[in-house]
N, C-alpha and C positions, 0 to 999 in steps of 0.2 A: 096450206090447210089452215083453217081457223083454229086458234088456240082453244076454242070451246068444243072442238070435235070430241065425241064421246070416247072414253077410255075403253079398251078391250080388256076383259078380265079372263086370264088364262088359269086353268086348274092344272098345276104341274106337281105331280106326285103328292096330291092332296093339299097343296098350298096355293092360295090365290095370289096371282101376281097381276097388278094393274099396269097396263101399257098405255101411257098417255099419248094422245095424238097419234094413234096407230097408223093413220094414212099419210102422215108427213113423209114426203119424198126425201130420203137421205142421199141417195146416189141417183141423180137425174138421168144420166146416160143409160144405165141398164134398168132404170125405173124401179129401184129397190126402196121400199118404204121402211119405216121404223118397225112395223110388225113383221115384214119380210125378214128384217135383220134378226129379230128375236127368234123367229121360226128357224132361220139358218142355224143359229147357235144351238137351239134345241135339237136339231137334226144331227149336228156333229158333236153333241155334248159329251159323248164317250171319249172322243179325242181331246176336245177343249178342256175337259175337267182333268184329264191326265196331265195337262200342263199347269193348271192353276189350283186344283183342289187342295185345300189345307194350307195355302200360302197367303200371307198378307199381300195386299194389292194396292197400288196407287191407282186412283180413279182418274183416267185421262178422258175428260168429258168434252165432247164436241156439241155443245148446246146450241151453237149458231150455225151448224152445218159444216161440211168438209171444206168449204171455201175459207172459213175463218179459223184462227188459231184455237187449239184446244186449251183448256186450263187444267192444271194438275191439282188434284185434291187428295192429299194424303189422309186427312182425317175423315172417318166415316160420317155420313150425314147424321145429325141428331135424330131426325125423323126417319125411322126405318122400321121394318117389321121386327118383331121380337125374335124371330128365328134367324136373322142375319147375325152371323158370328163376327167378332172382331179380335184383334190382337194388338198389343201396344209395343211399338218398336222404339228403342232408345238409340240416339245418335251421338257421335263424338262431340258434336256442338253443344250437347246438353239438352237439346230439344227431344221431344217424343211425339209420337203420333199413334192414335188408335185407328188402325186400318182395317178395312173390310177383308174378311176371309170367306171366300166362296167354297162351299162344300158340295153343292148339288146343282141340278139343272134349274131349280127355282131361283136360287141365289144368282146363277148365271144370267137368267132372264132379267132379274131385278137390276143388276148393274148395267146391262145393255140398255134398259129403259132410262137410266140416268144419262145416257148419251155416250157411253163408253163403246166406241167402235172396236178398238183393239184392247187387249187385256194385258196388264203390266204387273205381273207378280214378282215378288222377291224370290231369290233362290234358296229360301229356307221354309221349313214347316212351322206352323204356329206352335207346335208342341216343343220346339227347340229353336229359338230365334237366334242363338249365338253360333250355331254350327250348320253351315249350308250343306245341302245334299245335291247340289248341282253346280257343275262348272260350265260356263257359257263361252263359246267362241263366236265372236261377232266379226265377220269378214266384211269390212267397210271399204268399198272401192273409192279411190280418189278420182277426180275428173280426168277423163281421157282413158280410163281403164275399161276394156270391153268385158262382156260376160264370160267369154272363154277363159280369160285370165283369172276371174273369180273362181270359176269351176276348178281350174288347175290348182289354185291355192287351197281350195276345200279338200281336194283329194290328198294333198300333202299334209294338211292338218289332221285328216283322218289317220294317216300313217303315223304321225307323231304321237297322237293319242294312243293308238294301238301299241306302239313300241314302248309306251310307259304305263301299260296296264289299264287303259280305259277304252270303252266302246263309245264312239261318237255317233250321234243320231242327227242327220242333217235335215234342215228345212229351209225353204226360201224365206227371206225376211219379210216378203210382201212389199219390199221397196226395191233397193238396188243391190242388196247383198245376199249373203247366205249365213245362216246361224247353224252352229253345231253344238249340241248339248251332250253332256256326259254325266250320268248319275254317279254320286260318290257317297261313301259312308259318312255319317255325321260325326267325324272325329276331329275335324280341323276348323279353325276359326276363319274369319274373313281375311285377315292379314295373310294367312298361309294360302288361302284360296287364290287371292290376287297374285301372290308371288308365284304360285304354280302356273297360273294363266299367263303371267309375263314370261316365264321360262318357256312355255309352249310357243308363245308368239316369237320369241327370239330364235328358237330352234326352227320354226317354220321359215323365218327370214334367212337363217343360215343355209337351209336346204334349197331355198328358192330365191337367191339374191336377184334383185331387180323386179321380181314378181310380187313379193310380199315384203312388208316392213313391220317392225315393232317400234318404230320411232314415235315417241309420244307427241312431239311438236309437229304440227300439221305441215308447216312449210318445209320440213326436212324429208317428207315422204316421197315426193316426186309422183310419177304416174305408176303407183303400186297399190296393192290391196293392204290396207291397215288391219292387222290382227288386233282388234281392240280388247286388250286384256282388262282394261279398267271397268268394263261392264260387270266385273266380278267384285267391285267395291260394294261396301255395305249399303250405300244410298242409291244404288243403281237398279233399274228394272229394265227388262227387255220385252218387247211384244211376243207373247207366247204362241204356241201352236194353234192354228185355226183362227188367229186374230185377223179381223178384216181391217185393212189399212185405209187411211183417208186419201185414196187416189180415185180419180174419176171412174175407173173401170171396176172398182170394188175388189181390188186384189187381195189375196189371202196369203198369210204366212203358213206354208203348207209342208208338213212332214213328207219326206221322200225316202225311198230305198236308195242305197248307194249306187246301184246300177242305173238308176234314173238320173242321177246328178249330171253325168257328162253331157246328156242331150236335152236337159230340161231348159225351159225358158220361163222366167218369172211371170210374164204376162199371160201364160196359159192358165194360171191358177186364180180364177175369179170366183166370186160367191157361187154363181150358177155351175161352173165347172167343178168346183170342189164338192158341192152337194151331190152331183152325179158320181164323182170319184169315190166319195165316202160311202155312198149307198152301194156301190159296186164292189169295193175292196176293203172298206173299213179304214182303220188308222195305221199308217205305215210305221208309226212309232209305238205300236201296242206293246212291244217287248221292253221298252226303256226301263221300267221299274224292276225288271228282272236282271238287268245288266249293271249291277252296282260295282264300282271299282274304288280305288284309293288314290291318294295324291303322293304316295311315297316316291313313285318313279319321277314325277315332275319336280318334286322338291329336291330330290337328289340331283336332277338336271340343273336346277337353280344353283345349287352349291358348285357344281362343275363349271357352270358358265361364269360364276362370280357376279358381283354387283353390276347392274346395268350402268352404262355411261351416263353421267349427269351433265346437263347443260351448264355452260359457264354462267357466273353471276355478274350482274352489272357492277361497274366500277364506282357507282355513286354511293355505295354503302347501304343501299336499300335492301340488299339481299335478293332482289328480283332477278329473274333469268335474263341474261343478255342474249338477244336473238342472234343466231348464227347466219341468218339470211337478211338481205336488205328489204325490210318490210315497210310498207306504208299502209295506214288505215284509211278506208274510203268512207265507210258509213256505219252508224249504229242506229238501228231503227226498230220500232215496235213490231212491224210486220215485215215479212219477206218481200212482198211487192214494193214497199217503200224503200227497202234496202237496195233492191235491184234497180229501181228507178234512179237512185243516187249513183249506182255503179255506171249506168248508161250515161249520165251527165258527165261523170269523170272521164269515161272513154271518149266522149265527144271532144273533150279538151286536150286529149293526149293520143290522137290517132296513130302517130308514129310509134309510140310505146306499145300500144295495143297489138300491133303487128308482130312484136317480138315476144309476146307472152305465150307460154305453153298452157294447155288446159288446166294443169294443176296449180298454175301460178295465181289464179283468182280463187280465193278461199272464202266461201260463204258458210258461216258458222251459226247454227241455232244454239243459242246460249240459254241455259235453264235459269229462269228467274224464280221468284218466290212461289208463283203459281202458274206461270206461263213462260213461253219462249220469247226471246228478243233476238235480233239478228245483227251480226257483225260481218262486214266485208273488209278483207285485207288483200293486198296485192304483193306478191313476191317479185321483186325486180331482178332476180338472179340472172335472167337471160337478156337484160338490158345493159348495154355498155355503161360503165360508171358515170361517164360525163354526160350521158343522156337521161339519167334517172331523175324523175321529178321529185322535188322535196315533199316532205309531209306538209299538207295544207289543211285548212279548215275542213272538217268533215262535210260531205255532201248532205248527209242526214245526221243530226247530232241529238239522238234520243238518250235521255239519262234513265237507265233501267233501275237505278237505285233511288230515284227521287220519289218521295212518298206522295201519294195522292192526297188532296185536301181532305182533312178530317181523319186521316190515318196516322196513328202514332205508334 
């Protein structure tokens, strides 16, 4: 579409929201335009607002389409309607950010018009930024893990939450995993929240050895489901309920009933399917705000489990972690395709090594930069005989994510 295409003006609860380039195709395969996306969020606003209303939000903007990397904007745009609310968050680094707070459907449409496909709120309310009201369980599968294993771990996580006084509300992540949220009283700080989440992760691992892991270091996880407790840290956000994810089929992070979880498939929940589902049955998480629990049980579990095992430190005096696995780094790249091209070049040089690698031995990490992601690829040589392991060589792609662009200081 031409950038000069006329804006669509929507009247939403008495507020005018201008949708620029309304006919721009955002998802080519299902033919979803920007205006279609806005209308989707308005149709599911009751559920989407249950996940974001009153929460500061990082704006994850796909201004160049789903094929390109999003950029992360913590600070609210200076040019915004007077009715867009903000809250200022302060971080341990000493930095602060005045972030957008969505309260209603009009504000929801406004952030979607900025290019936000998925919504990324913090687990706190604007009225009390120091005390979270939500514990988030992010089940992140390692390569080689099938969906059935993720479902099994989700059911175990539900039981661990219930055994410690919390009600879990599941949803598909809209990508490869499952999220489980639990509302909590606003009595604990972020440090306590993360400790409680880590205790939950360790207990899930204890109940499901080999299926789930709480291991922080990726190379130590194997083919298991990582219970990512660090999503409860102060600077982290997670795609909320009814968020549309940047996948070609316009997949949605969809709340479920627990009896749906064992037989669900994430690809079933696309924008069109969720519109029909929501119109037919409403929000599966409609009761989440009435199921508020506490962290006392999980914090007692943390005391019972004791401190988590720490990785050994390097002998060079730097204080850095000493890897427990034989790792080599292959690429650092600005984009994922560039990183993967570097990996293919490396594979072509080491075909005999490639035959010995397991699915989880190739680690592709999206690393958060100042405003966007960059990509790192490492290979774990644990399954390669020691005398056949290639040495660390020059990177196939050697992007410096910390190099300042000309003119930036």
